[in-house]
N, C-alpha and C positions, 0 to 999 in steps of 0.2 A: 749903793745899787740901786736902781730903781726898782719901786715896790712893782710894777708890772712884771717884773724878772720872777717874782716869788713863787719858785715852783713850777713855773711855765716851761713847757717841751720848747727845748730849742733845737734847730738842725746842729750837725757836728760841729762845722767851722764856725758856727758863732758862738758855740760855747768855749770853743778853746779862745775865741776874742775875749769875749767876756771875762774869763778867768785871767787870761795873761794882763788885761788893762786893770782889772780891780786889784791883782796883788800887785803890779808895778806902783801902784798908788800907796801902796804900804809903805812908802821911802826907802829905807837900806834893807829892809825885808825884801821888797820887789824887786830890788836889783838882782837879788839871786836867782831868780827864775830863769831859765834858759828855754824853756821849750814846755807846753802842753801840749799833752796828747790824750785819747782817750781809746782804754781798752775795755771791752766790753761793756757793762754798766760803768765802768768806774773814769772818773777824771784823773791823770796822773801828770803830776807836776814835777820837772826835771830843774835840780836847782845847784846850783855851785855849793851851798854850803846846806844841806834838807835839814838840818837840826834846828836851823835858825827859825825855820817856816812851822815846822811840826810843834802842835800843842799853843799857837800862838791865837788870842781872841779872833783878831781876823780871820785867819784862814777857818776859824771853826763858825764864824758867821756867815762868810762865802758860802760853806758847804750847807748850812741852814737854809739860807736865801735860795740856793739852787736846787735844794733837797737831793742833793748828790752825794756821794762820798768821794774824797779827794784825797790820794794816796800822794804822797811824797818822796820822791825817789831821788838819788844822788847823779848828778850829771857824769860823774867821773869820781870812784871809790878815793876816799883819802889815803887810804894804804891799800894800794894795789897787790902789795905781797900778802897771799893768803897767811905766810907762816906769822908774818907781822902782825896781821889783823886778829889770828886765833891767839895770838898772845895777849893783845891787847883786852880781847873780849875775855879772857880766863883771869886777867887782872882786873878787869872791871867787876866780873861776876862772882860771889862768893861758891867759896869750896864746896860750900852746903848744899849748892845747886845739882852737885854731880853730873856736871857736863859730859854726855856719854860721845856726841858726834857733835862735828862742826861742817857743813857744804856749803860751798859758795855756787851761787848762779850769776856766772857775770853778764848773761843776756840781760838779767831782770835787778841786776844791780842789789840782790836780795844776799843773806847768808841766813840757813837752817839750823839751828842752835837746837840740839837734841837734847834733854836733860831730864832727870829722874823727877827735881823739884823744880817747876818751871817759875813758880811766885819769885823765886831768886833772881830768874833771869828777868821777870818784867819789873820787879822792883815797886814800891808804891806808888799808885797812880803812872805806871807806866816809867817811871825814871829811869832804871836801868835801861830800858829801850832805847829812851833819846840819850843815854849816854853812849851807847854802843854808837848808833848813827852819828852822833857828833863827833866822835873818835876815830873812829874807822872810814864812816861813809858809805857804809852798808847797811841796807835795812832790815833788821833782824825779823825773822819770822819763829816762832818758838814754837817747838813740838816737844809733847810730853812722851818720854820713851817707855814704852811698855815694858811693866812688870816681867811679863813672860816673852822670852826671846822667841822670836817667829821668824821662821827665812821669808815667810810671804810678805810679812812688813817691809824686811830689808828688801826684796824684789819689787814690790810697788813702790817703796822711796828712790830705786834708781830709776825706773821708769818715769815717775815725776819728774826727776831732776832733769833726766834725758831729754825729756820731752817740752823741758820749757822754751826754747826758740820757738818751735813750733806753736805750742800755746799761745806765747805773746804774739805771733803774727796771726794765729786764728781770733784772739782777743780783740785785736786793732780790726780786723776786718767786719767781724759781729757787731763792733762798736757803733761801725757805717750804717748797718742796718737799723741797730736799736734808734740812732739820733737821726735817721734819714727826716726829710722834709715831708710833715705830715699830709696826706690828699685830703683831709677835712670832712671825709665821709661820715656820715653817720645812718648806717643802716640797720641799726639797731642790733642787740646783742642775742646770740643764738648759741645755745648749747647742744652738741651732739655725742650722743653716747654710743660710742665705738668699739667699747666692752666694759664687762663689770655690771652691765644692768639686766637684774633677775637671774643673778647668777655671782658664784665667788668664782675670781680670774681673771685674767686678760683686763685687766682694769685700764682704760683709758678712756678720756672726755676731753672732746676739742670744745673750747671756746673762742669764738668770732665776734668781730665787732665791725666787721667792714673794712676797718683801718688795720688791723691784726688778727691774727689767728694761733694760739695757743694750745699746747698737750698737755692735759692733766697726766700725767705717770702714761707708762708704755709697758705693759706686762704680759705674760703669756698665761695660758691658760694651767690648771690643776687638776687632777682625777680624769674623767671622762668627757669633759666639756670640751667648747671650741678652743684650739690653740692659739690663735693669733686675734690680734683687735681686726675688726673690720674696717682694715686701711684699702678696702677695695673699695670702699664707698665713693660714690661720686660726689659727695659734700667734702670729699678729704682729698688736698691736694699736697704733697709734701713739700713742694717747691714755696709755698704759701706759709708754712708755719715758721712762726717767728721765734717761738723757743719750744723746749720742753720741759716740763716740770715735775720733779720726781720726789714723792712724797717720802718714801724709803725704800730699803734694800731689797724687799721680798720679792723674788720673782715673779709674782703675780702684779706686780706693779712696775719693775724694771727690767723683766726678761728680754722683751722686745726691743729695748734700746738699739743693741748691733744689729738689727733688724733696719732699723732706719739710716743708720749709716751704711750699712751694705746697700741699700738703695738710693743712696745721695744724698740723704741730709747732711749738711753742715752746718747747722746752727748750735745755740749753745743750750746745754742741759743743766739745769739749776738744781744743786741739792746741796746738804750739809756736808762738813767735811766727813763725819762720822759715814754716812750716806755713801759717798764717793769710795772709800775704803771697803767698805761691806759689799757695794755691788760690785767691785772688781774681783773681791773674793769668790762671790757666789757664782759670777761668770765664768771664771777660771775652773771653779769647780764642776761648772754644767757642763765645760768643754771635755776635762778629764773625766767625768764620770760617762759622758756618750762615749767617748772613745775605749775606754774601758769595757762598757756592754756591748761594742761591736756597732752601734748607731752611729750616723754621721751627724756632729750638731749644725746648726742652721748658718752658723757664724763662725769666724776663725779670729786670731788672735789679732791680726790685724781690726778688723771693726773694734774690738775693746780697747786697743791704743788707740784709734781715732777718737772713741768715744772720751776717755780719759784726758785727752788734750783738747777737748771742746767742753768738758764740765768746768762751771762756775759755782764756787762753793761760797756760801751764805751762812752768818750766824743768824739763830733767831733774833727776831726783830729789827732786823736789818731790812731796809726797803731800798730796792733799785727798779731803775726802769728797767722793763726786758722787750719794749715796743714804743712807739711813739706814743701812745695812750693807756697801757697798761703798766702797772706798778706792782712789784711783787714784794712780798714779807712772808717769812717763815715762822710759824708758832711752833712750841713743844705741843707734840701729839702725844705722848707718854706710850707707844706702841711697840716700839723697840728704839733699840740707840739710834741717834740723829733723825728718828721720826720725826716730820714736819705736818700740822696743818698749813695749807696755802691760801694766802688772802691775795686775792685781786683786786686793785683799785683801778676800776675802767674810768678813767678821767674823761673820757669825751661824752660818756654817757652817764657820769656821776651815779653810776653803780659798783656794787662791792660783792664780789661773789669768796666764799669761803670754801673749799674743797678740803673735806677732812683725811683723804686716805683712809688710813685702820688708824683707830684712835682708842685710847682707855679714859674712861673717866674716871678713876681713883688711883690714890699712891699705892704703888708696890716697894718691894724691897731695891728694885733694881732703876726705877724712874719714878717721877711725879706726874701727876696727872694731867690731861691735857688742859689748854689754855681756853678759857671760854669768854673771855672779854677783848672786845675790839672796838676800833675806832669808828669804823662804820660797818653795816651789813645790810643786805637787802635779798641774799641767794645765798643758800646753804645747800651742799652736795655732801650727805653724811652717808655714810657706811652703815650696813645693818647685817653684819655676819651673823650676831645673836640676836635678832628682833624677833624669833619666836615666842610664842605663847608659854611656853616652859622654860625657857631661856634666861633662868636667873643663877648667876655665878655665885657659888658659896663665900663667904668670907676668906679673906686669903690665909688668916690662923687657923679655920678649919681645913683648908684644904694642905696645908704645911704639915697639922695634927694627922690628917687623913695619909699624907704621904708616908711620913717617917713611921706610921703604925704599920703599913702595908711592907715597908722595908724590914721593921724589927723583925714582924712576923715570918717573913720568907727568909731571912738572913737564919733566923732561930733554928728553921726547919732543915736548913742545911743548904740552901737554894741559891740561886743568884736572880738578882732584880735588873729585869731590862727595862730602861725607860726611851725609847724614842723619842727624839725632841729636834726642833726646829734648832738648825745651829746656831741662827742669830735671835736673841730675845728670850726664848724658853728654856733653852740649855743655861742661860747664864741665871734665868730667875731660879732653877733647880737648884745651882751650884752654889748660889748665896743660902738656900734654905739648909743644903746640907751643909756648907763651912758652919752654920749658924749653931746648927742641931749636935755638931761634931764638938764644939767647943762649948756647948751646954751637957756635953755627955747623954744625949739624946739619942745617939746612934751607936752599934755596936763597933768594935773596932775591924773593920773590914778595907780592903782597898775600893776605892772610886777610879772608874776608868771612864776617860774620856775619850771618844774615836772621833775619825773624820775631820770635818771645818771646826768642829765644836773648839779644839784649841787654838788654831787663829783667829775664831771670831773673839774667842774671848780676851786674848790678847790686844785686840784690837778696842776692845770694851778697858782695857787698863789704860790705854793712853788718851781714853777721852772721858775723865771722871767728871768734869764739868759740865758734861750732858746726860748726868746719871742723875739719882734721887740724892734727896737730903741724906739719907741713910749711909749711901757711900759716899758721898762728898765729905760727910764727917768722920769715917772712916778713913778716909786717904788724907784730908787736909787737916784734919785736927790730932788724931791718933795714929798718924801715920804707917797706918796698915794696908796691906791688900785684900780685901776681902773675898777675892776670887780665888787664893790659893791656899792650902791646908796639906799638912803632910800625909794625908791620906789620899789625896789626888795624883794621879799619872796619868800622861799621854798613851794614846796607843798608837805607834807610828808605823807598824808593819803588819803584814798578812800573817809572819809568824809570831807577833806578839798578840795579835788577835786570836789565834791559835791557843796560844796560853793561858789567856784569859778564859777563853771557851772552855778549856780541859781543866783549870784551876778550880780554887774552892769557892765559897760563896765572895761574892762582889755583888757592887751597884755598877751598873753600865750606862752610861748617856750616850749616845750614838744616832744621828741624822740617818733617814729623816723621819721627822716626826709622824710622818702620813705612811711610814714602810713601804714608801715608793721610790726605790734605790738608795743609795749609800750603804754603809756598813751595819745599820739596823738590820736590815732584812738577812743579812749573813746570821747575825745573832738570834734574830727570830727561828728561821731555818734551823738551827741547830739546839735553839734552847726551848722552843716551844712543848716538844714533847715529852718534858720532865714535869711531873706535877708538882715537885718540888720547887719550880720557880715561878717568877711572875712575871708577867709584862703590863707595867704601868705607864696607860697612854694619858699625855698632859697637853697634846696639840689638838689643835682642830682638824676633823678627819672630813675632809670634803667627800661627797658620793662619787664612787667609783674607784675609790682607792682601796688598796690591802688593809690599812688601817681603818677604816671606816667598817668593812666587812666583818673585821674581828672584834671591833668594838659591841659592832649590833649582834654578837652572839655566834658566829661561824665557828665550827669546832674542825673545819677540815677544808684546808684552803690549798691552792695550787702557787707555784712558786717557780719561776724561772731561774735554775741554777746553772753553773757549768756545765753539769752532764745534760742539762734539756730541764723538761718539767717536772717536776718534782711534787708529791703531794704531802705536805704538812699536816698531821694531827694535832690539834691544839689542847693540850692537855694541863698546859700550865694555869695559873690564876691569869685572868684577865682584869683589869681594873681600869676604870676611868678615872682620873681627879681633874675635874673643870675647875677649879678655882685660880690656876696658873694662867687661865687666858690672858692674851695680851689685847682682846679687843672686849669693847663695850657691850656689856649684857643690856637686856630689854631695859631694866630699871636705870643703868647708866645713860643709856640711849634717852629716854623719856626725860631723865633728870637734865642731860644737856641741852635738851630742846626748851625744858624750862626756864633755865639759867643763863643760857647764850645772850651775850649782851653787846650789840643792839638785837631786839628780836628781828629775826628774817622776816619777809614777806612771803617768801616762797621756800618751801624745802623738797627737795630731790634725794628718794630713798636707793641707795645702790648698793651692791657687794653684798648679796644676801641671795639665799636660794629663795626661788618663787614663794614657796608658803610662807616665810619667815617674812618676807619684803610685805606679802599681803597682811600678814598678821599684824604688824607692826604700824603699815598704813591706819589700817582702822584704827587702832589704840591712839595713834599719833592726830588723827583727824579729831578723835573724840575729845582729846585731851588739850591741845593745845589750838585756841581760838583765835581767830582774825589770821591763820598762817593757810597758804595753799600747800598742801602735800601732793607729790607727784611722784609715782613709781616709774619710771619711763623703762621703754623695751630698747633693744638692741637696736642701733640705725635711727632710734626716734631723734630728731630734732626741735628745738623748743626756743622759743622765742621769752626773755625775761626783760627785757627793757626794748 
């Protein structure tokens, strides 16, 4: 292929012609090619015998030259009978894989293989996948079976399989916009802060190049702040948005996604696979909680299904075109399962932007720390949740020791321990700590109850160990253990079971929400806070305006809305805050990241923090990092960066 085509943006029809021509030049391999299509950012080659093409040096070289991912599918499956294909798959895959389910999606020529030990399905360097493709004509998609049975995950899998036809149609339509003929406009790169500037919540940032516009996150407000991003801004036009990029599943970054689809957005949303599953879990829970509390959610299941059928999942380190002049790459952010730093390479201006979303720059039991080295970087948009002068998070070992001591003291007095926790992230960090402590004999023999979404969120974690820490991966892959399960741990599945826990003996209760704003933690708090034998241990960030913040700041009397109306709760239980489990970078980590991020950016925007914390860290960063322009933007501010 001519060197001039290397990495160049080509319109859709030209890409199809180039790929087909180059593959047909491969002699007998090329004769297999029946059709070339574009689906989302991916090139899809339909072949008579796909296994002949897969893994060939020529195909790999073509993908490198075009800087595109090329997927090879069968024009027609070799084994059309599903029973014959299943028999062949089970013949090829060792029994040690423990295949749980096999699902065929005829429209995409894919077969989903769910197994407990996926390594045996993949084989060395993907050898088993190639064998399955060659012998059956179905492209295998391997899914790790969660070690905890989850009705939600089973429902989600049915939704995804049931939406395959619509998703394929959407992908082809979206590809036409991604690979459209570029206008060649160079009007500069502008960043508009629609939410999350000098506040925590409703994160949403728009990047515009003249050629393209993309949205980084689409969150809703938390606590007492504004609820939606400023999509009423004259600079924002939903019809002009080429893509939405979501860094992680927490609703302050993803909660407004259904709103976009409610008002007509039909473009792609880029996420990691775990983030897709967690967003679905959190949105369905939000709808159910709204209905239980008598409020009307701002979206319906229709919008959630639209969202799922427009999502494009990417792995860490995978680079794709999302518009004529923007390439996207995700990197590990270390915040929660599937969280990503979003790196934008704006080809038209030779400018690179890194948006951190929420991130953490130290290893924990659950996750490895955020990536800090990138190919190119000029502009950094960085969160500052814990950028205040006194925001120094203690070492994890100290936090774990403090938590275990508080539990021992409370249980020893005959009380119960309530740990309000975010269902995603914080709850799993605490579970890993408790499981380890039980194994070491550091905790008394009492039950641990997990309520609300925590069970399903943890089940999702067990399905994606590749996204978790070295500690977890070693447990799963080398020691063949599930670090999230332990005989003491039981789910609470009904109001009757919850009542039994409240009326029962000493126990540890892990329940959402972590801010005591909705969810079963509020009911536990209402019933348990009046007993001085009990303890309430806060392990999550407590935004201004939340019940958790008032309790943390020393309130001894609070009002809570219950089924019988407003109830005054006298707080006699011990209230303690354990800071070391934070999923955010503290002041020290933030400053360290700015010092080591490579390349060093020319401009740094500070977002996602309360005004005082943003101001404090702005001063510190400006003093400490020479040669870098530091900006703390306001809501609706539009700033040119190139």
